[in-house]
C-alpha positions as CSV (number, residue, x, y, z in Angstrom):
1,M,-19.6,40.9,-44.1
2,P,-22.9,42.7,-43.2
3,G,-25.9,40.6,-42.6
4,A,-23.4,37.5,-42.5
5,R,-24.5,34.7,-40.1
6,C,-22.3,32.8,-38.0
7,K,-22.4,29.4,-37.8
8,M,-21.3,28.6,-34.1
9,T,-20.6,24.2,-33.4
10,P,-21.3,22.8,-29.8
11,D,-17.9,23.4,-28.7
12,G,-17.6,26.9,-29.6
13,W,-21.1,27.2,-27.5
14,M,-19.3,25.6,-24.9
15,T,-16.3,28.1,-25.1
16,V,-18.4,30.8,-24.9
17,G,-20.0,29.7,-22.0
18,L,-17.1,29.0,-20.1
19,L,-15.3,32.2,-21.5
20,L,-18.8,34.4,-19.7
21,L,-18.4,32.5,-16.8
22,G,-14.6,33.3,-16.2
23,A,-13.0,30.3,-16.7
24,P,-9.3,30.6,-16.9
25,P,-7.3,29.7,-20.3
26,A,-5.8,26.1,-19.1
27,A,-9.7,25.0,-18.4
28,L,-10.7,25.9,-22.0
29,A,-7.6,24.2,-23.8
30,Q,-8.0,21.3,-21.4
31,P,-9.3,17.6,-23.7
32,F,-11.6,15.4,-22.1
33,Y,-10.3,13.1,-19.8
34,P,-9.3,10.7,-20.5
35,D,-9.3,10.3,-24.3
36,K,-6.4,8.1,-24.5
37,P,-4.9,5.1,-22.4
38,I,-3.5,5.4,-19.1
39,R,-0.8,3.8,-17.8
40,W,-0.5,2.4,-14.4
41,I,3.0,1.7,-13.1
42,S,3.1,-1.6,-10.5
43,P,6.1,-1.4,-8.9
44,F,6.3,-4.6,-7.8
45,A,6.8,-8.1,-9.5
46,A,3.9,-9.5,-11.0
47,G,1.6,-12.2,-9.0
48,G,3.0,-10.6,-5.6
49,G,-0.1,-8.9,-3.5
50,S,-0.1,-4.9,-4.7
51,D,0.4,-6.4,-8.3
52,L,-2.9,-8.5,-7.8
53,T,-4.9,-5.5,-6.4
54,T,-3.8,-3.1,-9.2
55,R,-4.8,-5.7,-12.0
56,S,-8.1,-6.1,-10.2
57,V,-8.8,-2.3,-9.7
58,A,-7.8,-1.4,-13.3
59,A,-9.6,-3.8,-15.1
60,K,-12.8,-2.7,-13.2
61,L,-11.7,1.2,-13.8
62,S,-10.9,0.4,-17.4
63,G,-14.9,0.6,-18.0
64,L,-15.8,3.3,-15.6
65,L,-13.5,5.6,-17.7
66,D,-14.3,3.8,-20.8
67,Q,-10.6,4.0,-21.8
68,T,-7.9,1.2,-21.6
69,V,-5.6,1.0,-18.4
70,I,-2.5,-1.2,-19.1
71,V,-0.5,-2.3,-16.3
72,D,3.1,-2.2,-16.6
73,N,5.5,-3.7,-14.1
74,R,8.2,-1.8,-13.7
75,V,10.1,-3.6,-10.3
76,G,13.6,-2.7,-8.7
77,A,14.9,-1.4,-5.2
78,S,12.2,-2.0,-3.5
79,G,9.4,-0.3,-5.6
80,N,11.9,3.0,-6.2
81,I,12.4,2.3,-9.9
82,G,8.4,2.5,-10.5
83,A,7.6,5.2,-8.3
84,E,10.6,7.4,-9.8
85,L,9.5,7.1,-12.9
86,V,5.7,8.2,-12.0
87,A,7.1,10.8,-10.1
88,R,9.1,12.5,-12.9
89,A,6.4,11.8,-15.4
90,P,4.1,14.3,-17.0
91,A,1.4,15.9,-14.7
92,D,-1.4,14.7,-16.9
93,G,-3.3,11.9,-15.7
94,Y,-2.1,9.6,-17.8
95,T,0.8,7.7,-15.5
96,L,-0.1,6.2,-12.1
97,V,1.7,4.3,-9.8
98,T,0.5,1.9,-6.8
99,M,1.5,3.4,-4.1
100,T,2.8,1.3,-0.7
101,V,4.1,1.2,2.7
102,S,7.5,-0.5,1.3
103,I,7.8,2.7,-0.7
104,V,7.0,5.0,2.3
105,T,9.6,3.0,4.4
106,N,12.1,3.3,2.0
107,H,12.1,7.1,2.9
108,A,12.3,6.2,6.3
109,V,15.4,4.1,6.0
110,S,17.6,6.1,3.4
111,P,17.7,9.8,2.7
112,K,19.1,9.2,-0.6
113,V,15.8,8.1,-2.6
114,P,15.9,10.2,-5.7
115,Y,12.5,11.5,-5.0
116,D,10.4,12.9,-2.3
117,V,7.3,10.1,-1.6
118,V,5.8,13.5,-0.1
119,R,6.2,16.0,-2.2
120,D,6.7,14.7,-6.0
121,F,3.1,13.2,-5.9
122,A,-0.5,13.9,-5.9
123,H,-1.9,10.8,-3.6
124,I,-5.3,9.9,-5.2
125,T,-6.9,6.9,-2.9
126,Q,-5.6,4.3,-0.6
127,M,-7.3,1.1,-2.3
128,T,-6.9,-1.2,0.5
129,A,-5.7,-2.2,3.9
130,Q,-4.7,-5.5,4.9
131,P,-2.8,-6.7,8.3
132,Y,-0.1,-9.0,8.8
133,V,-0.5,-12.4,11.0
134,L,1.6,-12.9,13.9
135,L,2.5,-16.7,13.2
136,V,5.0,-19.0,15.6
137,H,6.0,-22.4,14.8
138,P,4.1,-25.0,16.9
139,S,7.4,-25.6,18.7
140,V,7.3,-22.1,20.4
141,K,5.5,-22.4,23.7
142,A,3.3,-19.4,23.3
143,N,-0.6,-19.6,22.6
144,T,-1.0,-15.9,22.8
145,V,1.3,-12.6,22.4
146,Q,1.8,-12.0,26.0
147,E,3.2,-15.6,26.3
148,L,5.6,-14.8,23.6
149,V,6.9,-11.6,25.0
150,A,7.4,-13.1,28.0
151,L,9.4,-15.7,26.4
152,A,11.4,-13.0,24.7
153,A,11.7,-11.6,27.7
154,A,13.0,-14.5,29.7
155,R,15.1,-15.4,27.0
156,P,16.7,-12.4,25.2
157,G,18.7,-12.6,22.0
158,T,17.0,-15.8,21.1
159,L,13.9,-15.9,19.0
160,N,14.6,-15.3,15.6
161,Y,12.0,-13.8,13.3
162,G,12.2,-13.8,9.2
163,S,11.5,-10.8,7.0
164,S,11.7,-10.6,3.3
165,G,14.5,-8.0,3.9
166,T,16.1,-5.4,5.6
167,A,14.0,-2.7,5.8
168,T,10.9,-3.9,4.9
169,L,7.5,-3.5,6.5
170,Q,8.1,-7.2,7.9
171,H,11.6,-6.4,8.9
172,L,9.9,-2.7,10.8
173,A,7.1,-5.1,12.4
174,G,9.6,-7.0,14.1
175,A,11.6,-4.0,15.0
176,M,8.6,-2.1,16.6
177,L,7.5,-5.2,18.7
178,G,11.1,-5.8,20.1
179,A,10.7,-1.5,21.1
180,N,7.1,-1.6,22.2
181,T,7.7,-4.4,24.5
182,R,11.4,-3.9,25.1
183,T,12.3,-7.2,24.0
184,D,16.2,-8.2,22.0
185,L,14.3,-9.8,19.4
186,V,16.6,-11.1,16.2
187,H,15.8,-10.3,12.5
188,I,16.8,-12.7,9.8
189,P,16.4,-10.9,6.4
190,Y,15.4,-12.9,3.3
191,K,15.5,-12.4,-0.1
192,G,11.4,-12.6,-0.4
193,G,8.4,-13.4,1.9
194,G,8.6,-16.9,0.8
195,P,11.8,-18.3,1.9
196,A,11.0,-17.1,5.2
197,L,7.4,-18.5,5.7
198,T,9.1,-21.7,4.4
199,D,11.6,-21.7,7.0
200,L,9.2,-20.7,9.6
201,I,7.1,-23.5,8.8
202,G,10.6,-26.1,9.2
203,G,11.4,-24.5,12.2
204,Q,14.2,-22.4,11.6
205,L,12.2,-19.2,12.7
206,Q,10.4,-18.9,15.5
207,F,7.7,-16.1,14.4
208,F,7.2,-14.3,11.1
209,F,4.7,-11.5,10.5
210,G,3.1,-13.0,7.3
211,V,0.7,-12.4,4.9
212,V,-3.3,-13.4,5.1
213,S,-3.7,-15.3,1.7
214,S,0.0,-17.1,1.8
215,S,0.2,-17.7,5.7
216,M,-3.7,-18.8,6.7
217,P,-3.6,-22.3,4.6
218,H,-0.5,-23.6,6.9
219,V,-2.6,-22.1,10.0
220,K,-5.6,-24.4,9.0
221,A,-2.9,-27.5,8.0
222,G,-1.7,-27.4,11.8
223,K,1.8,-26.3,10.5
224,L,2.0,-23.0,12.4
225,R,-0.2,-20.7,15.2
226,A,-1.7,-17.6,15.0
227,L,-1.8,-15.3,17.3
228,A,-2.7,-11.9,16.1
229,V,-3.5,-9.2,13.2
230,T,-1.4,-6.1,13.5
231,S,-4.2,-3.8,12.1
232,Q,-6.0,-1.1,14.4
233,R,-8.8,-3.4,14.3
234,R,-9.8,-7.0,13.8
235,S,-9.6,-8.1,10.0
236,P,-13.2,-9.1,8.6
237,S,-11.7,-12.2,7.4
238,L,-9.9,-12.8,10.2
239,S,-12.2,-12.0,12.9
240,D,-11.5,-14.5,15.5
241,L,-8.2,-13.1,15.9
242,P,-7.2,-10.1,18.5
243,T,-5.7,-7.3,17.5
244,M,-1.8,-7.2,18.8
245,A,-3.4,-3.8,21.2
246,E,-5.8,-6.2,22.3
247,A,-3.5,-8.9,23.0
248,G,-1.5,-6.5,25.4
249,V,0.8,-4.6,23.2
250,P,-0.7,-0.7,23.5
251,G,-0.1,1.4,20.1
252,Y,1.4,-1.6,18.1
253,V,-0.4,-0.9,14.5
254,V,1.4,-1.8,11.2
255,D,-1.0,-1.7,8.4
256,N,0.4,-2.7,5.1
257,W,-1.5,-0.7,2.4
258,Y,-1.9,-0.2,-1.1
259,G,-3.1,3.0,-2.6
260,V,-2.9,4.9,-6.1
261,S,-0.7,7.9,-6.6
262,A,-0.2,10.1,-9.7
263,P,3.0,12.9,-10.5
264,A,2.7,16.1,-8.6
265,R,1.1,18.7,-10.3
266,T,-1.8,16.9,-11.9
267,P,-4.8,18.8,-12.6
268,P,-7.4,18.3,-9.5
269,A,-10.4,17.8,-11.3
270,I,-8.6,14.7,-12.9
271,V,-7.2,13.6,-9.4
272,A,-10.6,13.9,-8.3
273,R,-12.2,12.1,-11.4
274,L,-9.7,9.2,-10.6
275,N,-10.4,9.6,-7.2
276,M,-14.2,9.1,-8.0
277,E,-13.5,6.2,-10.0
278,I,-11.5,4.2,-8.7
279,A,-13.9,4.0,-5.2
280,R,-16.2,3.4,-7.5
281,A,-13.8,0.0,-8.6
282,L,-13.4,-0.8,-5.3
283,A,-16.7,-1.0,-4.0
284,S,-17.9,-3.2,-6.9
285,P,-19.0,-6.7,-5.4
286,E,-16.4,-8.5,-7.7
287,V,-13.2,-6.3,-6.7
288,R,-14.4,-5.9,-3.4
289,E,-15.7,-9.8,-2.8
290,G,-11.9,-10.8,-4.2
291,L,-10.0,-8.8,-1.9
292,L,-12.2,-9.4,0.9
293,R,-11.2,-13.1,0.1
294,D,-7.4,-12.5,0.1
295,G,-7.7,-10.6,3.4
296,S,-7.7,-7.4,2.2
297,E,-10.1,-4.6,3.4
298,P,-11.2,-1.9,0.3
299,V,-11.0,1.6,1.4
300,G,-11.5,4.3,-1.3
301,D,-11.1,7.7,0.9
302,S,-10.3,11.1,-0.2
303,T,-7.2,12.5,-1.2
304,T,-6.9,14.5,1.5
305,A,-6.7,11.6,3.9
306,F,-5.2,9.4,1.7
307,T,-2.1,12.0,1.8
308,A,-2.3,12.2,5.4
309,T,-1.6,8.6,5.8
310,V,1.6,8.5,3.8
311,A,2.6,11.7,5.6
312,R,1.6,10.0,9.2
313,D,3.5,6.6,8.3
314,L,6.8,8.1,6.9
315,A,6.8,9.9,10.7
316,V,6.3,6.0,12.4
317,W,8.5,4.4,10.5
318,R,11.4,6.9,10.7
319,K,11.2,6.9,14.5
320,V,10.9,3.1,14.7
321,V,14.3,2.9,12.1
322,R,16.0,5.7,14.6
323,D,14.9,3.7,17.6
324,A,16.1,0.4,16.4
325,G,19.2,2.1,14.6
326,I,18.2,0.2,11.6
327,R,20.4,0.9,8.4
328,I,21.0,-0.3,4.8
329,E,24.3,-2.3,3.9
């Protein structure tokens, strides 16, 4: 009607402003994020390293986003069940997954994984990096990595190492050591790292790549001997231990990292928000100190850097698997 005055709400003025700035229609329709709870899939068993890291970061993230973050354990098939669930989820930022090196090695070993670890995810950030510790039983006459390698060279096919299963990162860590040193090492798979560690302590195994948090108490008690860490740099919590490269195995690096990813095609603005807030969570004193206590180093890098890490590690482990002739039976 002539002379009628139109009342404009704050949202209306914002819409007009976005139109004038040339914002695409999708941006106009995008609700405030997050406006409902976020589901974070933890694809490994409750109480394990990746799950504990997930829960620590998720609890802090809830406060930073002012929204509930629900951790949902969907375990099985070496992480594939939970990862596939997220790969097929709506790309709206409300379903996340804890990405691990073990999920990457699944692709290195098997061509039948029902999703693509590079193509089907928006990789948000690497949360942590944690090395394995190369451990030997006290009966093994080796106080250094070079002495262990010399022993393996002198007695081919007699040194046994355990892992949490065939084609797991612990198995591939041993395969890489054998390839890099041209020694014949015997792999003994177990149904989990715990039983393998128990047999190492009992002397049924000669060496093992152990997790820092569960291994170091046995080292301090004199039941095991630690020779080196597998990371590229020395671990902040084990600064007295050399890296494998420093100990005489050039080019040897095994980083057991945890990250967080969303379905591919998640809006870049949402990925950027999650990247920023998860990095803030990792930098908070309570989360950072807890991770360092357990032998993990907080990371919180860019989406570009984490995506490159996933692709690089996939190429590395495919080569190790191919060279070692590893197959899932």
